[in-house]
N, C-alpha and C positions, 0 to 999 in steps of 0.2 A: 237385216237382224240388227246390225249395229244402230240404224237410224232409228228403229221402233223403241230399243233400249234407252236412246237418248231423249226421245219425246217422253218417254215414261216417266224419267229420271228428272228431266230439267223443266220441261213444258215452258220453254223460254222464246221470246220473239213475238211479234204480233200474230203471225200465221198459228204457231203453236198455241200461245193463248186462247185465241178464237177456238181451236180445237178442243183444248182442255175444258174450257167453258162449255163447249156443247156436250162432252161427254159427260160432263157433273149434271147437265141439266137432264141427261136420258136416264142418270141414275134415279131421278123422280119417278120413274115409271112410266115412260113413255109408252104407248099402245100404237102399233101398228097392223092394219089389216091386210097390207099391200101383198099381191101374189107375183112372185118373182119367176120369169121364164128360163130356169137354168136350175141345175142340181144343186144340193145342199152345199157340196164341196165347190163348186163353181159360185155361189155365192159369197162364199167365204173369202174366195180367193180374189173375188171382184171387188171387193170392199175398198171404197178410193183412199180411205186413210191408213190401210194397211193394218187394221186392227187385229186381223187373225194370221199374220204372215208366220210369227214364230209358232202358233200353233199348226198350221198347216206342214211347215218343215217337220214337226214332230208326228203330224199323221202320217206322212210321206214314209219317215225312218221307219216308223212302226207298223207300215203296212194296212194302216186301218182306213184308206178312202173309200174301199168299197162297202164297210160297215158304216161309215159316215153317210153314205149314199144310198144304203138300203131303203127299198120302197116301204113308205108309211111309218118310217121311226120318226122321233122327235129329240132333236140333238140339243141338249142344253149346255151351250158355247162357253166355255173360257174365255177369256179375252188374252192377249198378250200381256196384260197388265197382270193377269193373275199368274201367269207363269214367271214373271218378272218376281212378283210378290214371293213366289217359292223359292226361286233362287236365292234370294236375300236371306228368307229363312234358314234353308240349308248352310248358306255360307256362315251365318251367326251360328249354327249347331257345330258346323266345323271348326270353326275358330274358338270355340270352347277346349278343343283338343291342340288347336296349332294357330297361334293368331294370323298366321300367315296365309293360312289356306283359304282357298276362295270355291265355290262351287258355281259352276257355269253352266251352260247351254252345252258345251263339247262334254263336261263332266256328266250331265244328265243323259246325253245319246250314249256315253260309253257305259256307264254303270247301272242306269236305270230304265233302258228301254223297253227291257220285258214288263218293269213294272209300270210304265208309262201305257203301254199296251192293255194291258189288263185293268187297270185303272180307269183309263178312260171311258171303258165301257159303262161305268158307274154313271156317265152322263148322258146316256142314252137308254130311251125308253122306247120298245118296241110299240109305240100305238103313235098315231097322230092325233095330237093333242092340240086342240082347237079350243077356244073360248067357251064354246056350247058343250063340251065334255069335261070340263072342270068345274068345281063347286067351292064355295066359300071354306068348308072345313076339310077340303081335300080328300084323295083317295091314295090308298095303298096300292102300288104295283110293282113289278120286277123291272129290275134294268136289265141292261144286256151283260151285265157282270155276273157270272153264276153266283147264287145264293145272296145275291145284293137286292135291297127293296128299297123304294123311295115314296115318298108321299108328295103330290102335286097339287097345289092349293092355288085358287084364284081368289084372293082375300079382298073384302072389303075394307077400306082405310078410314076409319071414322074419324070424328073431330077431337077426339079426347088422346088420340094415337100422339106420342110425343114428337113423331116426325110428320104430322100430318100436311103442314104445308111445303115440306122438302119432297114430299111424295106425290106431290099435285094437286093437295086439298085447296079449296078454297071457300071461304065461310059465303061468299056471295052467290055460290053455285048449289042448286039442291041436291045435285047428284054427287056422290064421294068418289074418288078415284078407287080402282080395284088393281092389284097387284099379284102378279103370279109368283108363287115361291116354290122352290124345290128344296126337298129335305131328304136326303140320303139317311137311312136307319142304321143304327148299331145293332140293333136286333128287331124282329118284327113286333108290331104292336098289336095289342087285342082291340076289335070294334067297341065301341064307336071310336072313329078317327075325329078327331078335333087337332087340325094343323097348329094352330096357336098355342096348344097346350103341350106341344112335343118338348121336351125338357134337352138340354145339351148332352144330357147323359144317353138320351135316347137315339137322338138324331141331329144334324146340322143344318139349321133352315138357311137357305141362301135366296136371295132376293133376284127376281130376273129385272134388268133394266131395259131391255128392248123385247117385247114379246109379241105373238102371232106373226111371224114371219113364214111365209108359206111357200115353199120351192115345188119344183117340179116333182120331187122325189119324197117331200115330208116336210116337217115344221123346224124351225129354229127359235130357241128361246135364249138370249144372250144374258148369261149372269153379269152381275154388277162386278165393276172393277176392284172392286175390294175383295172379293173373292180370292183365295188362295188356292193354287191348284193342288188338286187330290184330296181338297176339302181340310187342307193341313190347320192346325192351329196357330195364330200370329205368335 
């Protein structure tokens, strides 16, 4: 646990620098079609860089392992960076009341575990979402959290996009990159759905940094490292 947070905060040393550069590259929309011969939970557990160690601890504490391993689901997994950013945000909120307060992982497990258990279901869709059943404009579908809906899209990134190069675009290649976006909604939308037209008042668009991971039980789409847990505003 402590090691993961140190890496997230400092990213120093040659080995850590290489790791940070690799993660930064992945945020450009790396696409993976690999099939992993393990469950979704075990894939997260066996990540060699420990990117989901804190997430797994919270999943265990909240009793959500079986839900993550439910057959046929897609888990839009937040990384440990997302959890750290959430803790930093909550600490800033607490320090508006008392400058000496901090919101730690222990605070989260003591006071927010029921919230975590419920809110994590927003990251789970009861469908196996591979590239073949995703569209550019996206489709609205329910999440595992009661009453919650999301739009999942697989969007072409065109040269006029401000982050075209960062997201893997190359003017020397005829094919544009495509990126999966996950957009939990604050209220249902009326069709037709156009994911890029969803406003911040309607939903929170989150880019997937590593997509198309198929396990023995479902799919994993890894959200970008800048995402804040529970879709909290910065």
